[in-house]
VMD Tcl script that draws the C-alpha trace (Angstrom):
set ca {
  {38.49 4.37 28.67}
  {37.50 6.38 26.20}
  {36.77 3.77 23.59}
  {34.52 1.96 26.05}
  {32.93 5.07 26.69}
  {32.45 5.82 23.01}
  {31.23 2.27 22.21}
  {28.77 2.40 25.17}
  {27.48 5.71 23.66}
  {27.08 3.99 20.16}
  {25.57 0.72 21.04}
  {22.00 2.22 21.17}
  {22.15 3.45 17.77}
  {23.22 0.31 16.40}
  {20.19 -1.51 17.67}
  {17.91 1.05 16.79}
  {18.42 1.61 12.82}
  {15.46 1.18 10.87}
  {15.34 -1.95 8.32}
  {17.27 -1.27 5.11}
  {15.65 0.03 2.09}
  {15.51 -3.58 0.49}
  {14.29 -4.95 3.51}
  {11.37 -2.59 3.46}
  {11.03 -2.83 -0.41}
  {10.07 -6.66 0.14}
  {7.97 -6.04 3.11}
  {5.89 -3.74 1.23}
  {6.06 -6.29 -2.01}
  {4.24 -8.79 0.59}
  {1.43 -6.32 1.34}
  {1.32 -5.74 -2.11}
  {0.88 -9.06 -3.23}
  {-1.57 -9.64 -0.35}
  {-3.70 -6.88 -1.90}
  {-3.72 -8.53 -5.34}
  {-5.08 -11.52 -3.54}
  {-7.57 -9.91 -1.85}
  {-8.61 -7.86 -4.81}
  {-8.94 -11.53 -6.79}
  {-11.42 -13.05 -4.06}
  {-13.21 -9.57 -4.23}
  {-13.07 -9.42 -0.67}
  {-13.58 -6.00 0.90}
  {-12.97 -7.08 4.27}
  {-9.56 -8.66 3.19}
  {-8.30 -5.75 1.81}
  {-9.55 -3.50 4.57}
  {-7.36 -5.84 7.01}
  {-4.41 -4.80 5.58}
  {-5.09 -1.01 6.55}
  {-4.89 0.22 9.88}
  {-8.17 0.14 12.12}
  {-8.53 4.14 10.88}
  {-6.92 3.66 7.85}
  {-8.23 5.56 4.73}
  {-8.22 5.20 0.79}
  {-7.79 8.29 -1.25}
  {-8.86 8.49 -4.93}
  {-9.66 11.65 -7.56}
  {-13.29 11.64 -5.84}
  {-12.14 11.94 -2.22}
  {-11.22 10.30 1.05}
  {-13.38 7.05 1.36}
  {-13.76 4.27 4.05}
  {-11.55 0.93 2.53}
  {-14.35 -1.78 2.71}
  {-16.90 0.61 1.38}
  {-14.70 1.73 -1.53}
  {-13.52 -1.99 -2.82}
  {-17.48 -3.02 -2.48}
  {-18.45 -0.20 -4.86}
  {-15.46 -1.42 -6.92}
  {-16.23 -4.69 -6.92}
  {-19.23 -4.02 -7.36}
  {-18.77 -2.05 -10.99}
  {-17.09 -5.07 -11.92}
  {-13.59 -4.59 -11.43}
  {-11.88 -8.14 -10.36}
  {-8.41 -7.96 -11.26}
  {-5.23 -6.15 -9.83}
  {-1.74 -6.06 -10.70}
  {0.47 -3.83 -9.01}
  {4.16 -3.03 -8.86}
  {6.29 -1.54 -5.78}
  {8.54 1.07 -7.55}
  {10.25 2.96 -4.40}
  {10.04 2.65 -0.90}
  {11.81 5.14 1.53}
  {11.51 6.27 4.88}
  {9.35 9.37 6.50}
  {10.84 8.60 9.64}
  {12.13 5.41 11.67}
  {8.34 4.15 12.14}
  {7.12 5.23 9.20}
  {7.80 4.03 5.72}
  {6.18 5.14 2.64}
  {6.00 3.59 -0.98}
  {4.61 4.22 -4.95}
  {4.25 1.88 -7.70}
  {2.20 1.62 -10.53}
  {-1.61 -0.31 -10.67}
  {-3.50 -1.51 -13.36}
  {-7.03 -2.80 -12.54}
  {-9.51 -4.71 -14.98}
  {-12.97 -6.66 -15.34}
  {-16.12 -6.21 -16.92}
  {-19.28 -4.32 -16.10}
  {-23.02 -5.39 -15.62}
  {-23.43 -5.43 -19.60}
  {-20.31 -7.32 -20.04}
  {-17.87 -4.36 -21.52}
  {-14.28 -4.58 -20.49}
  {-13.04 -2.33 -17.44}
  {-9.46 -1.15 -17.45}
  {-7.69 1.37 -15.49}
  {-4.04 2.29 -14.92}
  {-2.16 4.58 -12.78}
  {-0.01 5.24 -9.65}
  {-0.59 4.67 -6.20}
  {1.20 5.85 -2.85}
  {0.77 4.62 0.38}
  {2.34 5.45 4.20}
  {2.60 2.49 6.59}
  {2.68 1.85 10.14}
  {3.44 -0.92 12.32}
  {0.48 -2.26 14.21}
  {0.53 -5.29 16.50}
  {4.24 -6.19 14.78}
  {2.62 -5.91 11.22}
  {3.13 -3.05 8.70}
  {-0.24 -1.93 7.91}
  {-1.33 1.11 5.25}
  {-2.38 3.98 7.46}
  {-3.15 5.59 3.90}
  {-3.42 4.70 0.34}
  {-3.74 6.85 -2.80}
  {-4.96 5.93 -6.01}
  {-4.35 8.38 -9.10}
  {-5.66 6.73 -12.42}
  {-3.97 7.72 -15.72}
  {-7.04 9.96 -17.21}
  {-8.19 8.57 -20.71}
  {-6.87 9.62 -23.79}
  {-8.85 12.06 -25.91}
  {-8.95 10.95 -29.61}
}
mol new
graphics top color blue
foreach p $ca { graphics top sphere $p radius 0.5 }
foreach p [lrange $ca 0 end-1] q [lrange $ca 1 end] { graphics top cylinder $p $q radius 0.2 }
display resetview
């Protein structure tokens, strides 16, 4: 009797366990790959589709609407993004977070090379069965002073 009561109490917990860290890292890596694809296409709407409806992008200049921020980035001449997913962790059962490195390149309207690298962080939520960024931050490495 005790065994069946204990089993009945434990079953809900078995089915509510969050995804493993490895599974979540794979999911975040898929999002990062899609992000790089959208970036290469220079498609602000494509990037914005990877965020929740009210998702935000934050960089040292402040908080931005995703599509508007990326339209400006592409207009400035950036056209290639390389990103890594270095760490993923659970904030709570429904909210994973991640961080990694990014490197963006391109050319401005005068043909001068553009190059920036840094660290990104993001918090994700599930919307209609898909993981989406609720907030992403990008912190560029400051240029070295000579």
